C-alpha positions in Angstrom: 28.6 -21.9 24.8 26.5 -23.0 22.1 27.9 -26.2 19.9 26.5 -27.1 16.1 24.4 -29.8 18.1 22.6 -27.2 20.4 22.3 -24.3 18.3 18.5 -22.8 18.6 16.5 -23.3 15.7 15.2 -19.8 13.8 12.1 -20.7 12.2 10.3 -17.4 10.3 6.4 -17.6 10.6 4.8 -17.2 7.5 4.5 -13.8 5.8 1.0 -13.4 6.2 1.6 -14.2 10.4 4.3 -11.7 10.2 2.4 -8.9 8.0 -1.1 -9.8 11.0 1.5 -9.5 14.0 2.6 -5.6 13.1 -1.1 -5.0 12.8 -1.1 -6.0 16.1 1.6 -3.4 17.1 0.0 -1.4 15.3 -3.2 -1.5 17.5 -1.4 -1.4 20.7 0.4 1.8 19.7 -3.0 3.3 18.8 -4.6 2.2 22.4 -1.5 3.8 24.4 -1.0 7.1 22.3 -4.3 7.6 22.9 -4.8 6.7 26.7 -1.7 8.9 27.6 -3.2 11.8 25.1 -6.1 11.6 27.9 -3.1 12.8 30.3 -2.7 16.2 28.3 -3.9 19.5 29.1 -7.7 20.4 28.3 -7.9 17.0 26.1 -10.3 15.1 28.7 -12.2 18.7 29.0 -12.6 19.0 25.2 -14.2 14.8 25.5 -16.4 16.6 27.9 -17.7 19.0 25.6 -17.9 16.9 23.0 -15.4 18.5 21.2 -12.6 16.6 18.6 -9.6 17.9 16.9 -12.0 18.1 13.4 -14.6 19.6 15.2 -18.1 19.2 17.4 -18.8 15.3 18.0 -21.5 14.1 16.1 -23.2 10.5 15.4 -21.2 10.4 11.8 -17.7 11.7 12.8 -18.0 8.8 15.6 -18.8 6.3 13.1 -15.9 7.5 10.6 -13.4 7.4 13.8 -14.5 4.0 14.7 -13.9 2.8 11.0 -10.4 4.2 11.0 -9.6 2.1 14.2 -11.9 -1.1 12.8 -10.2 -1.2 9.8 -6.7 -2.2 11.2 -8.5 -4.6 13.6 -10.1 -6.3 10.5 -6.3 -6.2 8.9 -5.4 -8.8 10.8 -7.5 -11.7 10.1 -8.0 -10.4 6.6 -4.0 -10.8 6.0 -4.3 -14.7 7.2 -7.4 -15.7 5.9 -7.6 -14.1 2.2 -5.7 -15.4 -0.9 -2.3 -13.9 -0.9 -2.9 -12.0 -4.2 -5.3 -10.0 -2.4 -3.7 -9.8 1.0 -0.5 -8.2 -0.7 -2.3 -5.2 -2.2 -5.1 -4.9 0.4 -1.9 -4.4 2.8 -0.2 -2.3 0.4 -3.1 -0.1 -0.2 -4.4 0.3 3.5 -0.6 0.3 4.8 -0.4 3.6 2.6 -3.7 5.4 3.6 -2.8 5.0 7.3 0.8 6.2 7.0 -0.6 9.2 5.0 -3.0 9.7 7.8 0.3 9.5 10.3 2.1 12.2 8.3 -1.0 14.7 8.6 -1.1 13.6 12.1 2.8 14.8 12.6 2.0 18.3 10.8 -1.0 19.0 12.5 1.0 18.2 16.3 4.3 19.0 15.4 4.1 22.6 17.2 2.5 21.0 20.2 5.3 20.3 23.2 2.3 18.2 24.9 2.3 16.1 21.8 5.9 15.7 20.9 4.7 12.0 22.9 2.0 11.6 20.4 4.3 12.5 17.2 6.8 9.9 18.6 4.0 7.4 18.3 3.4 8.7 14.6 7.0 8.1 13.7 6.8 4.5 15.5 3.6 3.7 13.6 4.8 5.1 10.0 8.2 2.5 10.7 5.4 -0.1 11.1 3.4 0.7 8.1 6.9 1.0 6.3 7.4 -2.7 7.3 3.7 -3.8 6.7 4.0 -2.3 2.9 7.3 -3.9 2.3 6.5 -7.0 3.6 3.5 -7.6 1.4 5.2 -5.8 -1.6 7.9 -8.6 -0.9 5.3 -11.3 -1.0 6.7 -14.1 -1.7 5.7 -16.2 -5.2 5.4 -19.7 -5.5 6.8 -21.1 -8.1 6.4 -24.6 -10.4 3.9 -26.0 -12.2 0.6 -26.9 -10.6 -2.0 -29.6 -11.8 -5.5 -28.4 -11.0 
């Protein structure tokens, strides 16, 4: 039984680390959702025929898809390495943009029985984006005089 002397200490990581961790979570969700989507009817066939939900695959379309996946990966170091004021607003803006993308995916896929799991992933991602936005919005301020 815990006593006052042997309780575990709870230490919250710095806000930038918490937000970066949420971006890692987003990337993990992307990987699993896209992996399971490969198991839906005609998905592999569409890939083999170079078809995407946005039409035929082109080099420029692949660059666009790549950028969509690169940005969350870059948000991990950006959140930790950039100045707090820049990181705060970058996380709010990018979080809102990607939340909008998730909403659009939900609207597009909600009627498909085979993509209900994908909608579930999008709902979870929306929750994570909300956490990112809220955490960034509430980024702690440093009060007091500084001598520089």
